[in-house]
C-alpha positions in Angstrom: -2.6 -12.8 1.4 -6.4 -12.6 0.1 -7.2 -11.1 3.2 -4.8 -8.4 4.0 -6.2 -5.3 4.0 -5.5 -2.2 1.8 -5.9 1.6 2.9 -4.6 5.2 3.2 -4.5 7.6 6.2 -3.6 11.5 6.4 -0.6 12.0 7.8 1.2 15.8 8.1 -0.6 16.6 5.0 0.0 13.7 2.5 -2.0 10.7 2.0 0.0 7.4 3.2 -1.1 4.1 1.7 -0.2 0.7 3.9 -1.2 -2.9 3.7 -2.4 -5.1 6.7 -2.8 -8.6 7.7 -4.8 -7.7 10.4 -6.0 -9.6 13.5 -5.9 -9.0 17.1 -2.3 -9.7 17.2 0.6 -7.7 18.4 1.6 -5.0 16.0 4.7 -5.1 13.7 5.3 -2.1 11.3 7.7 -2.3 8.4 9.7 0.3 7.1 11.1 0.0 3.6 14.3 0.9 1.6 14.6 3.8 -1.1 12.7 2.6 -5.0 11.2 -0.4 -2.5 7.1 -0.2 -1.5 5.6 -1.9 1.8 4.7 -4.8 -0.5 8.2 -5.8 -0.9 7.5 -7.3 2.5 5.4 -9.6 1.4 7.6 -12.5 1.9 8.1 -11.6 5.8 4.4 -10.6 6.2 3.0 -14.2 4.8 5.7 -15.8 7.5 4.8 -13.8 10.5 1.3 -12.9 10.0 0.4 -15.5 12.1 1.7 -14.1 15.1 1.6 -10.4 14.0 -0.5 -7.6 12.7 1.8 -6.8 10.0 1.6 -3.1 8.4 3.5 -2.5 5.5 3.7 1.0 5.2 4.3 2.9 1.7 7.0 5.7 2.3 6.0 9.1 0.9 7.1 8.6 -3.0 6.6 4.9 -2.9 3.9 2.9 -3.8 0.9 4.5 -3.1 1.4 7.2 -0.8 2.0 10.8 -1.8 4.8 11.6 -3.9 5.5 15.7 -3.0 8.6 17.4 -4.3 10.3 17.7 -1.0 10.3 15.8 2.5 12.5 12.7 2.2 14.9 13.3 5.0 15.0 10.9 7.5 13.0 13.5 10.1 10.4 14.2 8.1 9.6 10.3 7.0 9.9 9.9 10.7 7.1 11.9 11.3 5.4 10.2 8.5 5.7 6.9 9.7 4.6 8.4 13.1 1.2 9.9 11.6 0.8 6.4 10.2 1.0 5.0 13.9 -1.0 7.5 15.4 -3.8 7.3 12.7 -4.2 3.6 12.9 -4.1 3.6 16.7 -1.5 1.2 17.2 -0.1 0.7 20.5 3.6 0.2 21.2 4.5 -1.6 17.8 7.5 -3.2 16.9 9.1 -1.5 13.8 11.1 -2.8 11.6 12.9 -1.0 8.7 15.5 -1.9 6.1 17.8 0.7 4.8 16.1 4.2 4.3 13.6 2.7 6.5 16.0 1.6 9.1 17.3 5.2 9.3 13.4 6.6 9.7 13.1 3.8 12.3 16.0 5.2 14.1 14.6 8.8 13.9 11.4 7.8 14.8 12.5 6.2 18.0 14.2 9.3 19.5 11.7 11.8 18.5 8.7 9.7 19.9 11.0 7.6 22.2 7.8 6.2 24.1 6.0 5.2 20.4 7.7 2.0 19.5 8.2 -1.1 22.2 11.3 -2.1 20.0 13.2 -1.4 17.0 15.0 -3.4 14.4 17.2 -2.6 12.0 18.6 -4.1 8.8 21.4 -3.0 7.2 21.3 0.9 7.8 23.6 3.1 6.0 24.9 4.7 8.4 24.0 8.4 8.3 25.1 9.0 11.3 28.8 8.8 10.2 31.0 11.9 9.9 32.0 11.9 6.5 32.5 13.8 3.6 29.3 14.7 1.1 28.8 11.4 -0.8 26.6 12.5 -3.4 28.2 13.8 -5.7 27.1 15.6 -9.2 28.2 12.4 -11.0 26.4 9.7 -8.3 23.2 11.8 -8.8 23.1 12.0 -12.7 24.0 8.2 -12.3 21.2 7.7 -10.4 18.8 9.4 -12.5 20.2 7.6 -15.4 19.2 4.9 -13.6 16.0 5.4 -12.5 15.0 6.6 -16.5 16.0 3.3 -17.6 14.0 1.4 -14.9 11.0 2.9 -16.2 11.5 2.2 -19.6 11.6 -1.8 -18.9 8.6 -4.0 -18.5 7.6 -5.7 -15.2 9.1 -8.8 -17.0 11.9 -7.1 -18.2 13.0 -6.2 -14.6 12.1 -9.3 -13.2 14.3 -11.0 -15.4 17.0 -9.1 -14.8 17.1 -9.5 -11.1 16.0 -13.0 -11.2 19.7 -13.4 -13.2 21.4 -10.5 -10.8 20.1 -11.9 -7.4 20.4 -15.5 -7.5 19.5 -15.8 -3.5 15.9 -14.2 -3.9 13.0 -16.1 -4.2 10.5 -16.1 -7.0 8.3 -14.1 -4.1 10.7 -11.2 -3.9 10.9 -10.6 -7.4 7.3 -9.4 -8.3 7.1 -7.0 -5.6 10.4 -5.2 -6.2 9.6 -4.9 -9.9 6.1 -3.4 -9.3 7.9 -0.7 -6.6 10.6 0.4 -9.4 7.4 1.3 -11.7 6.0 2.7 -8.7 8.7 5.4 -7.4 8.6 9.2 -7.9 12.0 10.5 -9.2 11.2 13.0 -6.1 12.9 10.6 -3.8 16.4 10.9 -4.9 16.5 14.2 -3.1 17.6 12.0 0.2 21.1 11.7 -1.5 21.3 15.5 -2.3 24.7 17.1 -0.3 23.2 18.1 3.0 20.0 16.0 3.0 21.3 13.3 6.1 22.6 16.7 7.8 19.4 17.6 9.2 19.2 15.6 12.1 21.0 15.8 14.9 22.2 12.5 15.3 24.0 12.2 18.9 20.9 13.7 20.4 18.2 12.3 18.4 19.9 8.5 19.2 20.7 9.3 22.9 17.1 9.9 23.2 16.4 5.8 21.9 14.9 4.0 25.0 13.5 0.8 23.6 15.1 -2.3 22.8 17.2 -2.1 19.5 18.3 -4.9 17.1 20.8 -4.4 14.6 21.2 -6.8 11.6 24.2 -6.7 10.0 25.9 -8.4 6.6 28.9 -9.0 4.7 30.7 -5.7 3.3 32.1 -7.6 0.5 28.4 -9.1 -0.8 27.6 -5.0 -0.5 26.6 -4.7 3.2 26.3 -1.1 3.8 27.2 -0.7 7.8 30.5 -1.0 8.7 31.7 -2.3 12.1 33.1 1.4 12.7 29.8 2.6 12.0 27.9 0.0 14.2 30.4 0.3 17.2 29.7 4.1 17.0 25.9 3.6 17.1 26.3 1.0 19.8 27.5 3.8 21.9 24.6 6.0 21.4 22.6 3.7 22.0 24.0 1.1 24.8 21.0 -1.4 25.1 21.3 -2.2 20.9 21.9 -5.9 20.1 24.2 -6.5 17.3 23.6 -9.8 14.7 25.6 -10.5 11.7 24.2 -12.6 9.4 26.5 -14.0 7.1 26.7 -15.1 3.3 24.4 -11.8 2.7 24.6 -8.1 1.7 22.6 -5.2 2.0 19.3 -7.4 1.3 19.9 -9.4 4.3 16.4 -10.8 4.5 16.4 -11.7 0.6 19.3 -13.3 0.6 19.4 -15.2 4.2 15.7 -15.5 4.5 15.4 -18.2 7.2 18.3 -16.9 9.2 16.9 -13.4 9.2 13.6 -15.0 10.4 15.2 -16.8 13.2 
């Protein structure tokens, strides 16, 4: 980890931060979930650094990247990620995304089909499904209350609470997770406002994906976001999609079933 590189690139008018394991190996770009940061991928990067040049990107409003007031929809974040990949001169990277980052990865592969060599999706929330507005004023109020509460807690308090709540997580996950919560901007919560997921024409975008694709799903009873109906609809638009279920995990598949995830 001491040899990892850290830097910034300019992408679509904002500064984007990344951390990179380096080396002349195939590039693997990692896109994190909402309120996480690039370094939340550290255990994965440590495991894969011998075989891949792992690039952990801080999405806008997260980590050390700029936090403009707007632009947290999947299309804009996909353009941000494309900007980072292009600025770093990465050729045909594999792109792996979790949750919000998985949605970013899907849109990236649809908008720029020649860019990735393959994509991997860790429990995306399925915004392509026809649903009623999920982000009610009550939900948004709850999110802002949670945001305020985490900002008042120390790093040590956040780690202790998460250690007790997420017993399957390794110790290596806790520090980066807590740091990310202190870094995240309140502007990112615009992603949950009514209408935000609708800025993407999902059938058109997803039908444009040509690269190999892998979807990792988990147990709804343990908190996974993606249900079988959403997975089936995604497969209908992306027929080359392979779907693998990892039992014993919820939304944070890699954190709860690390060895199975790596396999």
